[in-house]
C-alpha positions as a Markdown table, in Angstrom:
| # | Residue | x | y | z |
|---|---|---|---|---|
| 1 | Unk | 0.2 | 0.0 | 0.1 |
| 2 | Unk | 1.3 | 3.5 | -0.5 |
| 3 | Unk | 1.7 | 5.7 | 2.3 |
| 4 | Unk | 0.2 | 8.8 | 3.1 |
| 5 | Unk | 3.3 | 10.7 | 2.1 |
| 6 | Unk | 5.1 | 8.9 | -0.1 |
| 7 | Unk | 5.0 | 11.3 | -2.9 |
| 8 | Unk | 6.3 | 14.0 | -1.0 |
| 9 | Unk | 3.2 | 16.2 | -1.3 |
| 10 | Unk | 1.2 | 15.8 | 1.7 |
| 11 | Unk | -2.3 | 17.8 | 2.0 |
| 12 | Unk | 0.1 | 20.9 | 3.5 |
| 13 | Unk | 2.3 | 21.1 | 0.8 |
| 14 | Unk | 1.9 | 24.2 | -1.4 |
| 15 | Unk | 3.7 | 22.7 | -4.0 |
| 16 | Unk | 0.5 | 20.3 | -4.7 |
| 17 | Unk | -1.5 | 23.3 | -6.3 |
| 18 | Unk | 1.3 | 23.7 | -9.1 |
| 19 | Unk | 1.2 | 20.0 | -9.7 |
| 20 | Unk | -2.8 | 20.1 | -9.8 |
| 21 | Unk | -2.7 | 23.5 | -12.1 |
| 22 | Unk | -0.2 | 21.8 | -14.7 |
| 23 | Unk | -2.5 | 18.3 | -14.7 |
| 24 | Unk | -5.3 | 20.4 | -15.3 |
| 25 | Unk | -3.8 | 22.3 | -18.1 |
| 26 | Unk | -2.6 | 18.7 | -19.4 |
| 27 | Unk | -5.9 | 17.4 | -19.3 |
| 28 | Unk | -7.3 | 20.3 | -21.4 |
| 29 | Unk | -4.6 | 19.6 | -24.1 |
| 30 | Unk | -5.7 | 16.0 | -24.3 |
| 31 | Unk | -9.2 | 16.9 | -24.4 |
| 32 | Unk | -8.3 | 19.2 | -27.7 |
| 33 | Unk | -7.7 | 16.1 | -29.7 |
| 34 | Unk | -10.7 | 13.8 | -28.3 |
| 35 | Unk | -13.5 | 14.8 | -30.2 |
| 36 | Unk | -12.0 | 17.2 | -32.9 |
| 37 | Unk | -12.5 | 14.7 | -35.8 |
| 38 | Unk | -16.5 | 14.9 | -35.3 |
| 39 | Unk | -17.2 | 18.2 | -36.9 |
| 40 | Unk | -14.6 | 17.2 | -39.9 |
| 41 | Unk | -16.2 | 13.8 | -40.5 |
| 42 | Unk | -17.8 | 14.5 | -43.6 |
| 43 | Unk | -14.1 | 15.9 | -45.1 |
| 44 | Unk | -12.1 | 12.6 | -43.7 |
| 45 | Unk | -14.9 | 10.4 | -45.4 |
| 46 | Unk | -14.5 | 12.4 | -48.7 |
| 47 | Unk | -10.6 | 12.0 | -48.3 |
| 48 | Unk | -10.1 | 8.3 | -47.9 |
| 49 | Unk | -13.7 | 7.3 | -49.7 |
| 50 | Unk | -15.0 | 5.6 | -46.7 |
| 51 | Unk | -18.7 | 4.9 | -45.2 |
| 52 | Unk | -20.0 | 6.1 | -42.0 |
| 53 | Unk | -19.3 | 2.7 | -40.3 |
| 54 | Unk | -15.5 | 2.8 | -41.2 |
| 55 | Unk | -15.4 | 6.6 | -40.3 |
| 56 | Unk | -16.6 | 5.8 | -36.9 |
| 57 | Unk | -13.7 | 4.0 | -36.2 |
| 58 | Unk | -12.1 | 7.5 | -35.6 |
| 59 | Unk | -13.7 | 7.8 | -32.3 |
| 60 | Unk | -14.7 | 4.1 | -31.2 |
| 61 | Unk | -10.9 | 3.2 | -31.4 |
| 62 | Unk | -10.2 | 5.4 | -28.8 |
| 63 | Unk | -12.9 | 3.7 | -26.6 |
| 64 | Unk | -11.5 | 0.3 | -27.7 |
| 65 | Unk | -8.1 | 1.1 | -26.6 |
| 66 | Unk | -9.6 | 2.3 | -23.1 |
| 67 | Unk | -11.0 | -1.1 | -23.0 |
| 68 | Unk | -7.7 | -2.7 | -23.3 |
| 69 | Unk | -5.6 | -0.6 | -21.6 |
| 70 | Unk | -8.0 | 0.8 | -18.8 |
| 71 | Unk | -7.5 | -2.1 | -16.3 |
| 72 | Unk | -4.0 | -3.0 | -17.2 |
| 73 | Unk | -3.1 | 1.1 | -16.6 |
| 74 | Unk | -4.3 | 0.5 | -13.0 |
| 75 | Unk | -2.0 | -2.5 | -12.3 |
| 76 | Unk | 0.9 | -0.6 | -14.4 |
| 77 | Unk | 0.7 | 2.7 | -12.5 |
| 78 | Unk | 1.3 | 0.4 | -9.2 |
| 79 | Unk | 4.3 | -0.4 | -10.7 |
| 80 | Unk | 5.9 | 2.4 | -12.2 |
| 81 | Unk | 4.6 | 5.3 | -10.5 |
| 82 | Unk | 1.9 | 7.7 | -11.2 |
| 83 | Unk | 4.6 | 10.5 | -12.0 |
| 84 | Unk | 5.8 | 8.4 | -14.8 |
| 85 | Unk | 2.6 | 6.9 | -16.1 |
| 86 | Unk | 1.3 | 10.6 | -16.5 |
| 87 | Unk | 4.3 | 11.5 | -18.6 |
| 88 | Unk | 4.2 | 8.5 | -20.9 |
| 89 | Unk | 0.2 | 9.1 | -21.2 |
| 90 | Unk | 1.0 | 12.5 | -22.0 |
| 91 | Unk | 3.3 | 11.3 | -24.8 |
| 92 | Unk | 0.9 | 9.1 | -26.5 |
| 93 | Unk | -2.3 | 11.4 | -26.1 |
| 94 | Unk | 0.0 | 14.0 | -28.1 |
| 95 | Unk | 0.6 | 11.6 | -31.3 |
| 96 | Unk | -2.3 | 12.8 | -33.1 |
| 97 | Unk | 0.1 | 15.9 | -33.6 |
| 98 | Unk | 1.4 | 13.6 | -36.6 |
| 99 | Unk | -1.8 | 13.6 | -38.6 |
| 100 | Unk | -0.2 | 15.5 | -41.2 |
| 101 | Unk | 1.6 | 12.6 | -42.2 |
| 102 | Unk | -1.3 | 10.2 | -42.5 |
| 103 | Unk | -1.6 | 9.5 | -46.4 |
| 104 | Unk | -3.8 | 6.6 | -45.7 |
| 105 | Unk | -6.9 | 6.3 | -43.4 |
| 106 | Unk | -5.0 | 3.3 | -41.5 |
| 107 | Unk | -2.1 | 5.9 | -40.2 |
| 108 | Unk | -4.5 | 8.4 | -39.3 |
| 109 | Unk | -6.2 | 5.5 | -36.9 |
| 110 | Unk | -2.9 | 4.8 | -35.3 |
| 111 | Unk | -2.8 | 8.1 | -34.1 |
| 112 | Unk | -6.2 | 7.7 | -32.6 |
| 113 | Unk | -5.5 | 4.5 | -30.8 |
| 114 | Unk | -2.2 | 6.0 | -29.5 |
| 115 | Unk | -4.7 | 9.1 | -27.9 |
| 116 | Unk | -6.8 | 6.5 | -26.6 |
| 117 | Unk | -4.0 | 4.6 | -24.7 |
| 118 | Unk | -2.7 | 7.9 | -23.3 |
| 119 | Unk | -5.8 | 9.1 | -21.8 |
| 120 | Unk | -6.8 | 5.4 | -20.3 |
| 121 | Unk | -2.9 | 5.5 | -18.9 |
| 122 | Unk | -3.2 | 9.2 | -17.7 |
| 123 | Unk | -6.8 | 9.0 | -16.1 |
| 124 | Unk | -5.9 | 6.3 | -14.2 |
| 125 | Unk | -2.8 | 7.9 | -12.9 |
| 126 | Unk | -4.1 | 11.4 | -11.7 |
| 127 | Unk | -6.6 | 9.9 | -8.9 |
| 128 | Unk | -3.8 | 8.4 | -6.8 |
| 129 | Unk | -1.8 | 11.6 | -6.9 |
| 130 | Unk | -4.8 | 13.9 | -6.0 |
| 131 | Unk | -6.3 | 11.8 | -3.1 |
| 132 | Unk | -2.8 | 12.5 | -1.4 |
| 133 | Unk | -2.9 | 16.0 | -2.2 |
| 134 | Unk | -6.8 | 16.9 | -0.9 |
| 135 | Unk | -9.0 | 16.5 | 1.7 |
| 136 | Unk | -12.9 | 15.7 | 1.7 |
| 137 | Unk | -13.8 | 19.4 | 0.7 |
| 138 | Unk | -11.2 | 19.9 | -1.7 |
| 139 | Unk | -11.5 | 16.6 | -3.7 |
| 140 | Unk | -14.6 | 17.1 | -5.3 |
| 141 | Unk | -13.6 | 20.8 | -6.3 |
| 142 | Unk | -10.4 | 19.4 | -7.8 |
| 143 | Unk | -12.5 | 16.8 | -9.7 |
| 144 | Unk | -15.1 | 19.2 | -11.3 |
| 145 | Unk | -12.0 | 21.3 | -12.4 |
| 146 | Unk | -10.3 | 18.4 | -14.0 |
| 147 | Unk | -13.4 | 17.2 | -15.8 |
| 148 | Unk | -14.0 | 21.0 | -16.5 |
| 149 | Unk | -10.6 | 21.0 | -18.0 |
| 150 | Unk | -11.5 | 17.9 | -20.1 |
| 151 | Unk | -14.8 | 19.1 | -21.4 |
| 152 | Unk | -13.4 | 22.6 | -22.0 |
| 153 | Unk | -10.8 | 21.2 | -24.4 |
| 154 | Unk | -13.5 | 19.6 | -26.3 |
| 155 | Unk | -15.7 | 22.5 | -26.6 |
| 156 | Unk | -12.7 | 24.6 | -27.9 |
| 157 | Unk | -11.8 | 22.2 | -30.3 |
| 158 | Unk | -15.5 | 21.9 | -31.6 |
| 159 | Unk | -15.1 | 25.7 | -32.3 |
| 160 | Unk | -11.6 | 25.9 | -33.8 |
| 161 | Unk | -11.4 | 22.5 | -36.0 |
| 162 | Unk | -13.3 | 23.5 | -39.0 |
| 163 | Unk | -11.7 | 26.8 | -39.0 |
| 164 | Unk | -8.2 | 25.6 | -38.5 |
| 165 | Unk | -9.4 | 22.8 | -41.6 |
| 166 | Unk | -10.4 | 25.6 | -43.7 |
| 167 | Unk | -7.2 | 27.6 | -43.4 |
| 168 | Unk | -4.4 | 24.9 | -43.1 |
| 169 | Unk | -6.3 | 21.6 | -44.2 |
| 170 | Unk | -8.1 | 19.1 | -41.8 |
| 171 | Unk | -4.7 | 17.2 | -41.3 |
| 172 | Unk | -2.7 | 19.9 | -40.1 |
| 173 | Unk | -5.4 | 21.1 | -38.2 |
| 174 | Unk | -5.5 | 18.0 | -36.3 |
| 175 | Unk | -1.6 | 18.1 | -35.9 |
| 176 | Unk | -1.9 | 21.7 | -34.3 |
| 177 | Unk | -4.1 | 20.5 | -31.6 |
| 178 | Unk | -2.4 | 17.4 | -31.1 |
| 179 | Unk | 1.1 | 19.5 | -30.4 |
| 180 | Unk | -0.5 | 20.9 | -27.1 |
| 181 | Unk | -0.3 | 17.6 | -25.5 |
| 182 | Unk | 3.2 | 17.3 | -25.9 |
| 183 | Unk | 4.2 | 20.6 | -24.8 |
| 184 | Unk | 2.2 | 20.3 | -21.7 |
| 185 | Unk | 3.9 | 16.7 | -21.1 |
| 186 | Unk | 7.2 | 18.2 | -21.1 |
| 187 | Unk | 6.1 | 20.9 | -18.4 |
| 188 | Unk | 4.8 | 18.1 | -16.3 |
| 189 | Unk | 8.6 | 16.7 | -16.8 |
| 190 | Unk | 10.1 | 19.7 | -15.5 |
| 191 | Unk | 7.9 | 20.9 | -13.0 |
| 192 | Unk | 7.3 | 17.3 | -11.2 |
| 193 | Unk | 11.1 | 17.3 | -10.5 |
| 194 | Unk | 10.1 | 18.5 | -7.2 |
| 195 | Unk | 7.9 | 15.5 | -6.8 |
| 196 | Unk | 10.0 | 13.7 | -4.3 |
| 197 | Unk | 8.9 | 9.7 | -4.8 |
| 198 | Unk | 10.0 | 7.5 | -2.3 |
| 199 | Unk | 10.8 | 3.8 | -2.5 |
| 200 | Unk | 7.3 | 3.2 | -0.9 |
| 201 | Unk | 5.5 | 4.6 | -3.7 |
| 202 | Unk | 5.9 | 1.5 | -6.0 |
| 203 | Unk | 4.4 | -1.4 | -4.0 |
| 204 | Unk | 3.0 | -4.7 | -5.6 |
| 205 | Unk | -0.5 | -5.1 | -5.7 |
| 206 | Unk | -1.5 | -8.6 | -6.4 |
| 207 | Unk | -3.2 | -9.6 | -9.3 |
| 208 | Unk | -5.8 | -11.4 | -6.7 |
| 209 | Unk | -6.1 | -8.2 | -4.9 |
| 210 | Unk | -6.6 | -6.1 | -8.3 |
| 211 | Unk | -9.2 | -8.7 | -9.3 |
| 212 | Unk | -11.2 | -8.3 | -6.0 |
| 213 | Unk | -11.5 | -4.7 | -6.4 |
| 214 | Unk | -12.5 | -5.2 | -10.1 |
| 215 | Unk | -15.1 | -7.3 | -9.0 |
| 216 | Unk | -16.4 | -5.5 | -5.9 |
| 217 | Unk | -20.2 | -4.3 | -6.1 |
| 218 | Unk | -19.2 | -0.6 | -5.9 |
| 219 | Unk | -16.5 | -0.8 | -8.4 |
| 220 | Unk | -19.2 | -2.4 | -11.0 |
| 221 | Unk | -21.9 | 0.1 | -10.0 |
| 222 | Unk | -19.5 | 3.2 | -10.6 |
| 223 | Unk | -18.4 | 1.7 | -13.7 |
| 224 | Unk | -22.0 | 1.2 | -14.8 |
| 225 | Unk | -23.1 | 4.7 | -13.7 |
| 226 | Unk | -20.7 | 6.1 | -16.5 |
| 227 | Unk | -21.0 | 3.7 | -19.0 |
| 228 | Unk | -24.5 | 4.7 | -20.4 |
| 229 | Unk | -23.9 | 8.4 | -20.6 |
| 230 | Unk | -20.4 | 8.1 | -21.9 |
| 231 | Unk | -21.9 | 5.8 | -24.8 |
| 232 | Unk | -24.2 | 8.3 | -25.5 |
| 233 | Unk | -21.5 | 10.9 | -25.4 |
| 234 | Unk | -19.5 | 9.1 | -27.9 |
| 235 | Unk | -22.6 | 8.4 | -30.3 |
| 236 | Unk | -23.9 | 12.0 | -30.1 |
| 237 | Unk | -20.3 | 13.8 | -30.4 |
| 238 | Unk | -19.3 | 11.4 | -33.5 |
| 239 | Unk | -22.4 | 11.6 | -35.4 |
| 240 | Unk | -24.6 | 14.5 | -34.6 |
| 241 | Unk | -22.6 | 17.1 | -36.4 |
| 242 | Unk | -23.0 | 14.5 | -39.8 |
| 243 | Unk | -26.8 | 14.3 | -38.6 |
| 244 | Unk | -27.5 | 17.6 | -38.6 |
| 245 | Unk | -25.4 | 18.7 | -41.5 |
| 246 | Unk | -27.0 | 15.5 | -43.8 |
| 247 | Unk | -30.5 | 15.6 | -42.7 |
| 248 | Unk | -31.0 | 19.3 | -41.7 |
| 249 | Unk | -28.8 | 20.9 | -44.1 |
| 250 | Unk | -26.7 | 22.8 | -41.4 |
| 251 | Unk | -23.5 | 23.9 | -42.3 |
| 252 | Unk | -20.4 | 22.0 | -40.4 |
| 253 | Unk | -19.6 | 25.2 | -38.9 |
| 254 | Unk | -23.2 | 25.6 | -37.2 |
| 255 | Unk | -23.4 | 21.6 | -36.5 |
| 256 | Unk | -20.0 | 22.1 | -35.0 |
| 257 | Unk | -20.9 | 24.7 | -32.9 |
| 258 | Unk | -24.0 | 22.9 | -31.5 |
| 259 | Unk | -21.3 | 20.6 | -30.2 |
| 260 | Unk | -19.7 | 23.4 | -28.7 |
| 261 | Unk | -22.8 | 24.5 | -26.9 |
| 262 | Unk | -22.9 | 21.0 | -25.6 |
| 263 | Unk | -19.6 | 21.2 | -24.4 |
| 264 | Unk | -19.8 | 24.7 | -23.2 |
| 265 | Unk | -23.1 | 23.6 | -21.3 |
| 266 | Unk | -21.3 | 20.9 | -19.3 |
| 267 | Unk | -18.6 | 23.6 | -18.5 |
| 268 | Unk | -21.0 | 25.8 | -16.7 |
| 269 | Unk | -22.7 | 22.9 | -14.9 |
| 270 | Unk | -19.1 | 21.7 | -13.8 |
| 271 | Unk | -18.3 | 25.5 | -12.7 |
| 272 | Unk | -21.8 | 25.4 | -10.5 |
| 273 | Unk | -21.1 | 22.0 | -9.1 |
| 274 | Unk | -17.9 | 23.1 | -7.9 |
| 275 | Unk | -19.5 | 26.0 | -6.4 |
| 276 | Unk | -21.8 | 24.2 | -4.3 |
| 277 | Unk | -20.4 | 20.6 | -3.9 |
| 278 | Unk | -17.8 | 21.9 | -1.0 |
| 279 | Unk | -20.5 | 22.4 | 1.0 |
| 280 | Unk | -22.5 | 19.4 | 0.0 |
| 281 | Unk | -22.8 | 16.8 | 2.6 |
| 282 | Unk | -24.0 | 14.0 | 0.1 |
| 283 | Unk | -22.6 | 12.6 | -3.3 |
| 284 | Unk | -25.5 | 10.6 | -4.9 |
| 285 | Unk | -27.9 | 13.3 | -5.7 |
| 286 | Unk | -25.3 | 14.6 | -8.2 |
| 287 | Unk | -25.9 | 11.4 | -10.0 |
| 288 | Unk | -29.3 | 11.1 | -9.9 |
| 289 | Unk | -30.2 | 14.4 | -10.9 |
| 290 | Unk | -28.6 | 13.9 | -14.2 |
| 291 | Unk | -29.2 | 10.7 | -14.6 |
| 292 | Unk | -33.0 | 11.6 | -14.7 |
| 293 | Unk | -32.5 | 14.4 | -17.0 |
| 294 | Unk | -29.9 | 12.7 | -19.8 |
| 295 | Unk | -32.1 | 10.2 | -21.5 |
| 296 | Unk | -34.6 | 12.8 | -21.9 |
| 297 | Unk | -32.2 | 15.1 | -23.2 |
| 298 | Unk | -30.6 | 12.5 | -25.7 |
| 299 | Unk | -34.3 | 12.0 | -27.3 |
| 300 | Unk | -34.2 | 15.8 | -27.5 |
| 301 | Unk | -31.1 | 16.3 | -29.2 |
| 302 | Unk | -32.2 | 14.5 | -32.4 |
| 303 | Unk | -36.2 | 14.8 | -32.4 |
| 304 | Unk | -36.0 | 18.3 | -31.7 |
| 305 | Unk | -33.4 | 19.0 | -34.4 |
| 306 | Unk | -34.5 | 21.6 | -37.1 |
| 307 | Unk | -36.5 | 23.7 | -34.2 |
| 308 | Unk | -35.3 | 26.3 | -31.7 |
| 309 | Unk | -35.9 | 23.8 | -29.1 |
| 310 | Unk | -32.9 | 21.7 | -30.0 |
| 311 | Unk | -30.8 | 24.1 | -28.5 |
| 312 | Unk | -32.5 | 23.8 | -24.9 |
| 313 | Unk | -31.9 | 20.0 | -25.4 |
| 314 | Unk | -28.3 | 20.3 | -26.3 |
| 315 | Unk | -27.9 | 22.4 | -23.1 |
| 316 | Unk | -29.7 | 20.1 | -20.8 |
| 317 | Unk | -27.6 | 17.1 | -22.7 |
| 318 | Unk | -24.1 | 18.9 | -21.9 |
| 319 | Unk | -25.0 | 19.8 | -18.4 |
| 320 | Unk | -26.3 | 15.9 | -17.9 |
| 321 | Unk | -23.1 | 14.3 | -19.2 |
| 322 | Unk | -20.9 | 16.3 | -16.8 |
| 323 | Unk | -22.5 | 17.6 | -13.7 |
| 324 | Unk | -22.0 | 14.0 | -12.3 |
| 325 | Unk | -18.4 | 13.4 | -12.8 |
| 326 | Unk | -17.0 | 15.1 | -9.8 |
| 327 | Unk | -19.1 | 13.3 | -7.6 |
| 328 | Unk | -18.5 | 9.9 | -9.3 |
| 329 | Unk | -14.4 | 10.4 | -9.4 |
| 330 | Unk | -14.7 | 11.2 | -5.9 |
| 331 | Unk | -16.7 | 8.3 | -4.5 |
| 332 | Unk | -14.1 | 5.7 | -5.0 |
| 333 | Unk | -11.6 | 7.9 | -2.8 |
| 334 | Unk | -14.4 | 8.1 | -0.1 |
| 335 | Unk | -15.0 | 4.5 | 0.3 |
| 336 | Unk | -14.4 | 2.7 | 3.2 |
| 337 | Unk | -10.6 | 1.3 | 3.0 |
| 338 | Unk | -9.9 | 3.6 | -0.2 |
| 339 | Unk | -6.0 | 3.8 | -0.8 |
| 340 | Unk | -4.1 | 4.9 | -4.0 |
| 341 | Unk | -3.7 | 1.5 | -5.0 |
| 342 | Unk | -7.7 | 0.8 | -5.0 |
| 343 | Unk | -8.3 | 3.8 | -6.7 |
| 344 | Unk | -5.7 | 3.1 | -9.5 |
| 345 | Unk | -7.8 | -0.4 | -10.2 |
| 346 | Unk | -11.3 | 1.3 | -9.9 |
| 347 | Unk | -10.3 | 4.3 | -12.1 |
| 348 | Unk | -8.8 | 1.7 | -14.9 |
| 349 | Unk | -12.1 | -0.4 | -14.5 |
| 350 | Unk | -14.3 | 2.9 | -14.9 |
| 351 | Unk | -12.3 | 3.6 | -18.1 |
| 352 | Unk | -12.6 | -0.2 | -19.3 |
| 353 | Unk | -16.0 | -0.7 | -18.6 |
| 354 | Unk | -17.0 | 2.9 | -20.2 |
| 355 | Unk | -14.7 | 2.5 | -23.2 |
| 356 | Unk | -16.2 | -1.1 | -23.8 |
| 357 | Unk | -19.6 | 0.3 | -24.0 |
| 358 | Unk | -18.4 | 3.8 | -25.8 |
| 359 | Unk | -16.3 | 2.0 | -28.3 |
| 360 | Unk | -19.6 | 0.3 | -30.0 |
| 361 | Unk | -21.8 | 3.5 | -29.9 |
| 362 | Unk | -20.3 | 5.3 | -32.7 |
| 363 | Unk | -19.9 | 2.2 | -34.8 |
| 364 | Unk | -23.3 | 0.9 | -34.1 |
| 365 | Unk | -24.5 | 4.6 | -35.2 |
| 366 | Unk | -22.5 | 4.4 | -38.5 |
| 367 | Unk | -23.6 | 0.9 | -39.3 |
| 368 | Unk | -27.3 | 0.7 | -38.6 |
| 369 | Unk | -27.7 | 4.3 | -40.4 |
| 370 | Unk | -25.9 | 2.7 | -43.3 |
| 371 | Unk | -28.4 | -0.5 | -43.1 |
| 372 | Unk | -31.7 | 1.2 | -42.0 |
| 373 | Unk | -31.2 | 4.8 | -43.4 |
| 374 | Unk | -31.8 | 6.5 | -40.6 |
| 375 | Unk | -29.8 | 7.6 | -37.5 |
| 376 | Unk | -33.0 | 7.5 | -35.3 |
| 377 | Unk | -32.8 | 3.9 | -34.0 |
| 378 | Unk | -29.3 | 3.9 | -33.0 |
| 379 | Unk | -29.8 | 7.6 | -31.3 |
| 380 | Unk | -32.9 | 6.1 | -29.4 |
| 381 | Unk | -30.9 | 3.2 | -28.0 |
| 382 | Unk | -28.1 | 5.1 | -26.7 |
| 383 | Unk | -30.5 | 7.5 | -25.1 |
| 384 | Unk | -32.3 | 5.0 | -22.9 |
| 385 | Unk | -28.8 | 3.5 | -22.1 |
| 386 | Unk | -27.9 | 6.7 | -20.5 |
| 387 | Unk | -30.6 | 6.2 | -17.8 |
| 388 | Unk | -27.8 | 3.7 | -16.2 |
| 389 | Unk | -26.5 | 6.7 | -14.4 |
| 390 | Unk | -29.9 | 7.0 | -12.6 |
| 391 | Unk | -30.2 | 3.2 | -11.6 |
| 392 | Unk | -26.7 | 3.3 | -10.1 |
| 393 | Unk | -26.7 | 6.6 | -8.6 |
| 394 | Unk | -29.8 | 4.8 | -6.9 |
| 395 | Unk | -28.0 | 1.8 | -5.8 |
| 396 | Unk | -24.6 | 3.2 | -5.0 |
| 397 | Unk | -23.9 | 4.3 | -1.0 |
| 398 | Unk | -23.4 | 7.3 | 0.1 |
| 399 | Unk | -19.8 | 8.4 | 0.8 |
| 400 | Unk | -20.2 | 12.3 | 1.7 |
| 401 | Unk | -19.1 | 13.6 | 4.8 |
| 402 | Unk | -22.5 | 12.9 | 6.6 |
| 403 | Unk | -21.9 | 9.3 | 5.9 |
| 404 | Unk | -18.2 | 9.4 | 7.0 |
| 405 | Unk | -19.1 | 11.0 | 10.5 |
| 406 | Unk | -21.3 | 8.2 | 10.9 |
| 407 | Unk | -18.8 | 5.6 | 10.4 |
């Protein structure tokens, strides 16, 4: 087990705020590349003469890689330490910077696979660090900022990728966005030199113990809570812009802007959550409320397309996609007996299960649309599945400060 002060950044250290800021900036830079291909999917399809199902791999393979790498990354972090894992994750996530070299579709897919591996490793590594830096009141605030940094990155790229593509070409536009992760990764290496890691940080956490954590009821509920909304996020982020463009005649710029509104509304909901969560004694309500809204908003995002009400649906969808994240990411750190090893495994499982569902979402939308000639069946399916957040929120134990006092 990792000892409380093994990273040299206990809760009283000022250096933790500097390193936390670097993590947030690095998270933002990774977010720039995550869904950047969605608004320019028609351009990519035309460039490589591919169908919707094949194009969906640009998003699906990120999730597939997360599925494969998620759990092993939690085990790897317990061996090499979170500090090294964050840098490796940043380097892998920066490989979309090589998009300008993609002369065929396979090479472009390789950059997306690297991005998925980097995201999985980075995501699993951050949790074990921050739970040692921050106390119960600070943890949900940081987790909200962490999620906000990611969604802000996706929002900025949604607005910028089409203008970048018009000015530079879509390949170079993706490369410019990908370079940000590499620059931030180098900053992490330089500034993390002050992170004094003791020999006790890297301790063996047996495979048996890891499997026990993965199979626990709470771990599976945490993973299920995120899986449904994550699948819907993957489906709408990959295909709603194309749906708006093809079916409702929107320009790529306007369709991309709607995705930017989705991300910005998520950012605003995270800011509101950050402002109130520090004083909240309960976590589950932040899962249950957005869990109720998300399915209805999902249906509205495509059924109301072509009407002014679609903006309300997109805003509600963005709010419900991100409002729950600070609470969900804090719960594993507050469960009885939680330690950095268990948190790494739980986060890895969260990534793998969510990615397993999200991997299928863009592909299913693309495949069924090619087969049936309509986006509606697949969008409807994933809107229903998103209510897993509501069900898991009801079944999970309360881990807020009230429950901690009762223990």
